[in-house]
C-alpha positions as CSV (number, residue, x, y, z in Angstrom):
1,M,25.0,35.3,37.2
2,K,26.8,37.6,39.7
3,E,23.4,38.9,41.0
4,L,22.2,35.3,41.4
5,L,25.3,34.4,43.3
6,K,24.8,37.4,45.6
7,I,21.2,36.4,46.2
8,R,22.3,32.8,47.0
9,N,25.1,33.9,49.3
10,A,22.7,36.2,51.2
11,A,20.1,33.4,51.5
12,K,22.7,30.9,52.7
13,A,23.9,33.3,55.3
14,K,20.3,33.4,56.8
15,K,19.7,29.7,56.4
16,P,19.4,27.9,59.7
17,T,21.1,24.6,60.5
18,F,18.6,21.8,60.1
19,L,18.9,19.3,62.9
20,K,17.1,16.0,63.4
21,Q,14.3,16.3,65.9
22,D,15.6,16.0,69.5
23,A,19.2,15.7,68.3
24,H,20.2,18.5,70.6
25,R,18.8,16.6,73.6
26,L,19.9,13.0,72.9
27,A,23.5,12.2,72.2
28,K,22.6,8.9,70.5
29,L,20.8,10.7,67.7
30,S,22.9,11.9,64.8
31,I,22.7,15.6,63.8
32,Q,21.9,14.8,60.2
33,W,18.4,15.9,59.2
34,R,15.6,13.4,59.0
35,Q,12.0,14.2,58.3
36,P,9.9,13.9,61.5
37,K,7.3,11.1,61.2
38,G,5.6,11.4,64.6
39,Q,1.9,11.9,64.9
40,H,2.2,14.7,67.4
41,S,5.5,16.2,66.2
42,K,5.4,19.9,66.4
43,I,8.2,20.3,63.8
44,R,6.2,18.2,61.3
45,K,3.2,20.4,62.0
46,K,5.3,23.5,61.4
47,L,4.3,25.1,64.6
48,R,5.7,28.5,65.5
49,S,8.8,28.6,67.8
50,Y,9.9,25.1,66.8
51,R,12.7,24.2,64.6
52,R,12.5,25.0,60.9
53,Q,12.6,22.2,58.4
54,P,14.0,22.2,54.9
55,S,11.8,23.5,52.2
56,M,12.0,24.7,48.6
57,G,12.2,28.3,49.8
58,F,15.7,27.7,51.2
59,S,17.1,26.4,47.9
60,S,19.4,28.5,45.7
61,P,18.5,29.8,42.2
62,K,18.7,26.9,39.7
63,A,21.4,28.6,37.5
64,V,23.9,28.8,40.4
65,R,23.0,25.6,42.2
66,G,26.0,23.4,43.0
67,L,28.5,26.1,42.1
68,T,31.3,27.5,44.3
69,R,31.0,30.9,46.0
70,D,32.8,32.5,43.0
71,G,30.5,30.8,40.5
72,H,32.8,28.0,39.3
73,E,31.8,24.4,38.8
74,L,33.3,22.0,41.3
75,I,35.9,19.9,39.5
76,V,37.2,17.0,41.6
77,V,40.7,15.8,40.4
78,H,42.2,12.4,41.3
79,N,45.3,12.4,39.0
80,I,47.4,14.7,36.8
81,S,45.8,13.6,33.5
82,E,42.5,15.1,34.7
83,L,44.1,18.6,34.9
84,E,44.5,18.8,31.1
85,G,42.5,21.6,29.6
86,I,41.3,22.9,33.0
87,K,41.7,26.6,33.9
88,T,39.0,27.0,36.6
89,P,39.7,26.2,40.3
90,V,39.8,22.5,41.3
91,V,39.3,20.3,44.3
92,I,41.6,17.4,45.0
93,G,39.8,14.2,45.9
94,S,39.9,12.9,49.4
95,S,41.1,9.4,48.4
96,V,44.3,10.8,46.7
97,G,47.5,9.8,48.5
98,N,50.2,12.3,49.6
99,R,52.7,11.6,46.8
100,K,50.1,12.1,44.0
101,R,48.6,15.1,45.9
102,V,52.0,16.9,45.9
103,E,52.4,16.2,42.1
104,I,48.9,17.6,41.4
105,I,49.6,20.7,43.5
106,K,52.9,21.3,41.7
107,K,51.1,20.9,38.3
108,C,48.4,23.4,39.4
109,N,51.1,25.9,40.4
110,E,52.7,25.6,37.0
111,N,49.4,26.2,35.2
112,K,48.2,28.8,37.7
113,I,45.1,26.8,38.8
114,E,43.7,27.5,42.2
115,V,43.1,24.5,44.6
116,L,40.0,25.2,46.6
117,N,40.4,22.6,49.4
118,I,43.9,23.8,50.4
119,K,44.4,27.2,52.0
120,D,48.2,27.6,51.9
121,V,49.6,25.5,49.1
122,N,53.3,26.0,49.7
123,A,53.2,25.3,53.4
124,Y,51.0,22.2,52.8
125,T,53.4,20.8,50.2
126,K,56.4,21.5,52.5
127,N,54.7,19.7,55.4
128,I,53.9,16.6,53.2
129,E,57.4,16.5,51.7
130,D,59.0,16.8,55.2
131,A,56.8,14.0,56.5
132,M,57.6,11.8,53.5
133,K,61.3,12.4,53.9
134,K,61.1,11.6,57.7
135,K,59.3,8.4,56.9
136,K,61.9,7.4,54.3
137,D,64.7,8.1,56.7
138,E,63.0,5.9,59.4
139,L,62.5,3.1,56.9
140,K,66.2,3.4,55.9
141,K,67.3,3.3,59.5
142,R,65.1,0.2,60.2
143,H,66.5,-1.5,57.1
144,D,70.1,-0.7,58.1
145,K,69.5,-2.0,61.6
146,R,68.0,-5.2,60.2
147,A,70.9,-5.7,57.8
148,K,73.4,-5.1,60.7
149,K,71.6,-7.7,62.9
150,E,71.7,-10.2,60.0
151,E,75.4,-9.5,59.5
152,E,76.1,-10.0,63.2
153,K,74.2,-13.3,63.1
154,K,76.2,-14.4,60.1
155,K,79.5,-13.6,61.9
156,E,78.4,-15.4,65.0
157,K,77.5,-18.4,63.0
158,E,80.8,-18.4,61.2
159,S,82.7,-18.0,64.4
160,K,80.8,-20.9,65.9
161,E,81.6,-23.0,62.9
162,K,85.3,-22.0,63.1
163,K,85.3,-22.8,66.8
164,K,83.8,-26.3,66.1
165,E,86.4,-26.9,63.4
166,S,89.2,-25.8,65.6
167,D,87.9,-28.0,68.5
168,K,87.7,-30.9,66.1
169,K,91.2,-30.4,64.9
170,E,92.5,-30.1,68.5
171,S,90.7,-33.3,69.5
172,D,92.2,-35.0,66.4
173,K,95.7,-33.7,67.3
174,K,95.3,-34.9,70.9
175,E,94.3,-38.4,69.6
176,V,97.3,-38.3,67.3
177,T,99.7,-37.2,70.0
178,V,98.4,-39.9,72.4
179,E,98.9,-42.5,69.7
180,D,102.4,-41.1,68.9
181,T,103.4,-41.1,72.6
182,K,102.3,-44.7,72.8
183,K,104.3,-45.6,69.7
184,T,107.4,-43.8,70.9
185,N,107.1,-45.5,74.3
186,E,106.8,-48.9,72.7
187,E,109.8,-48.2,70.5
188,K,111.9,-47.0,73.5
189,K,111.0,-50.2,75.3
190,K,112.0,-52.3,72.3
191,I,115.3,-50.5,72.0
192,L,116.0,-50.9,75.7
193,E,115.2,-54.6,75.4
194,K,117.6,-55.1,72.5
195,K,120.3,-53.3,74.5
196,N,119.8,-55.6,77.5
């Protein structure tokens, strides 16, 4: 197995990058390899000094095909339950969110499982936790600001209502005082008339 891995690694070091024909000349063409179909294509004809194209000679030995550089199978993990009974290195799936990713990394640290697609696990988890904390603080600030605004609106509404009520009471008092003054004036007149 180790010898086969050595052979594969040596072969992969020599393997050229297979580009689509004319991908280096035209920006609109993607780099991904496609078999040339042209009638006069020099790559299809396998002429010397033209690009190499993929062939069976470049493939790795069947026993070690699809394994990692150390000879482990690639195990993609999407949640903590998939880590049960695993002792070989794992790869965390790309669709896993930050919170679950941190949980998986912590579980791997406990069980001493290597995570292949993260270089420095501790720094990575620290960065994610800091970012999550920052986001939480921002959300809290936003929520507090919104609550404060709502409170101010409520206070304004209450003050307006109180002002309206006080204005109404004052207007009622004015009406009452006007009526009272009229009554008192009439009474005074009557008293004066009786005296005369």
